[in-house]
C-alpha positions in Angstrom: -7.1 87.6 40.6 -8.7 87.0 37.1 -11.8 84.8 36.9 -12.5 82.9 33.7 -15.7 81.1 33.0 -14.9 78.0 31.0 -18.4 77.7 29.5 -20.3 79.2 26.7 -23.6 78.6 28.5 -25.6 81.9 28.7 -27.4 80.3 31.7 -24.2 79.9 33.7 -23.2 83.4 33.0 -26.6 84.7 34.1 -26.6 82.5 37.2 -23.1 83.8 38.2 -24.4 87.4 37.8 -27.1 86.6 40.4 -24.4 86.2 43.0 -22.5 89.3 41.8 -19.8 87.3 40.0 -18.8 88.6 36.5 -16.1 86.8 34.7 -13.1 88.7 33.4 -13.2 86.4 30.4 -15.3 83.6 28.9 -13.3 80.8 27.3 -15.0 77.6 26.2 -13.6 74.4 24.8 -15.7 72.0 22.8 -15.3 68.4 23.9 -17.2 65.2 23.0 -20.0 64.8 25.6 -20.9 61.2 24.9 -20.7 58.8 27.9 -18.1 56.1 27.8 -19.5 52.5 27.8 -20.9 51.7 31.2 -20.1 55.2 32.6 -22.5 56.3 35.3 -24.2 59.7 35.1 -22.4 61.2 38.0 -19.0 60.0 36.7 -19.9 61.4 33.3 -20.6 64.9 34.7 -17.4 64.8 36.8 -15.3 63.7 33.8 -16.7 66.3 31.4 -16.4 69.2 33.9 -12.8 68.2 34.7 -11.9 67.8 31.0 -13.3 71.3 30.2 -11.4 72.9 33.1 -8.1 71.2 32.3 -8.3 72.0 28.6 -8.1 75.7 29.3 -4.7 77.1 30.0 -4.4 79.3 33.1 -1.6 81.5 34.4 -0.7 82.0 38.0 -3.2 84.7 38.8 -6.2 83.1 37.0 -9.1 80.9 38.2 -11.1 78.9 35.7 -14.6 77.5 36.4 -16.2 74.8 34.3 -19.3 72.7 34.8 -21.3 70.0 33.2 -24.9 69.2 33.8 -26.3 65.7 33.2 -30.0 64.6 33.4 -30.3 61.0 34.5 -33.2 58.6 34.6 -31.8 55.8 36.6 -28.5 54.9 34.9 -29.7 56.4 31.6 -28.3 59.8 30.5 -30.7 62.1 28.7 -28.4 64.5 26.9 -29.3 67.4 24.6 -32.0 66.3 22.1 -30.8 66.2 18.5 -34.2 66.9 17.0 -37.9 67.4 17.9 -38.6 63.7 17.9 -35.9 63.0 20.5 -37.1 66.0 22.6 -40.6 64.4 22.6 -39.1 61.0 23.5 -37.3 62.5 26.5 -40.5 64.2 27.7 -42.3 60.9 27.4 -39.6 59.2 29.5 -39.7 62.0 32.2 -43.5 62.2 32.3 -44.9 61.3 35.7 -41.5 60.2 37.0 -38.6 61.4 39.1 -35.2 62.0 37.6 -31.8 63.4 38.8 -30.0 66.4 37.6 -26.3 66.2 38.4 -24.0 69.1 37.9 -20.2 68.8 38.5 -18.4 72.0 39.1 -14.6 72.3 38.7 -12.6 75.3 39.8 -8.8 75.3 39.1 -5.8 77.6 39.1 -2.3 76.8 37.9 -1.6 74.7 41.0 -4.8 73.1 42.2 -8.2 71.7 41.2 -11.4 71.7 43.2 -14.4 69.5 42.2 -17.9 69.4 43.6 -21.0 67.7 42.3 -24.5 68.4 43.3 -27.6 66.2 42.7 -31.2 67.5 42.6 -34.2 65.2 42.3 -37.0 66.5 40.1 -40.5 65.1 39.7 -42.4 65.9 36.6 -46.1 65.6 36.3 -47.7 63.2 33.8 -47.7 65.1 30.5 -50.4 64.9 27.9 -49.6 64.5 24.3 -50.8 68.1 23.6 -48.5 69.4 26.4 -45.5 67.6 25.0 -46.3 68.7 21.4 -46.7 72.3 22.5 -43.5 72.3 24.4 -41.6 70.7 21.5 -43.1 73.4 19.1 -41.8 76.1 21.5 -38.2 75.1 20.7 -37.2 75.7 24.3 -35.8 72.1 24.5 -32.9 73.0 22.2 -29.4 72.9 23.8 -30.9 71.7 27.2 -29.8 68.5 28.9 -32.9 66.3 29.3 -34.7 68.4 26.7 -36.4 70.9 29.1 -35.7 74.2 30.9 -37.1 74.4 34.4 -36.6 78.2 34.3 -38.9 78.5 31.3 -42.1 77.0 30.1 -41.3 73.6 31.6 -41.8 75.1 35.0 -45.4 74.2 34.5 -44.4 70.5 34.3 -42.4 70.3 37.5 -44.3 69.1 40.5 -41.5 69.3 43.0 -37.7 69.4 43.4 -35.5 68.1 46.2 -32.3 70.1 46.2 -30.8 73.1 44.4 -33.0 74.9 41.9 -30.0 76.6 40.3 -28.4 73.2 39.8 -31.3 72.2 37.6 -30.8 75.5 35.6 -27.1 74.6 35.2 -25.0 75.8 38.1 -25.5 75.2 41.8 -24.9 78.7 43.2 -24.3 77.9 46.9 -21.7 75.3 46.1 -20.1 77.4 43.4 -19.8 80.4 45.7 -18.2 78.1 48.4 -15.7 76.8 45.9 -14.8 80.4 44.8 -14.5 81.7 48.3 -12.3 78.7 49.3 -10.0 79.5 46.4 -9.7 83.1 47.6 -12.0 84.7 45.1 -14.0 87.5 47.0 -17.6 86.6 46.0 -19.4 88.8 48.6 -17.0 91.7 48.0 -18.7 92.4 44.7 -22.2 92.7 46.1 -23.7 96.2 46.0 -24.2 98.1 49.3 -27.5 99.4 50.4 -27.8 103.1 51.1 
């Protein structure tokens, strides 16, 4: 069975390697990620992940995995900031508040599609202007939903999380491993043996 990662995200590739899963191939399809009018954050994540997975052609012996992560403050989606000013605006909005990180994961073969979404609640401390400016100067916010990376410098801003840490990074590993195993992909078979 060939495993295809339908994402160009280096974070998803790295996360999969943590559970011993190395794709045979990486294929990514660029799609518009803007929410439809009135679309809720969870529905957006599910739609985008499904669209990415179904846009990739698969043969009978291939599995493709796609995912999409959305940061939501209430019903508001905080996407990937376009510039430093928007990154700072997102940090202002998240400062001292709880928000949700929703990742929808889709696994499909030529006959079937599996979908799972995971929600993690993150509480960020109140950020000073100098903390926000320093973070924006770091550039770490680029290409990150919500404008921050919990696995990087922004770890200093996160007071607590309720749910999956790997989900906030970009791929909920426990749920992803379960989907792969359910589809017949031998996740644990790739793990190294101890001498």
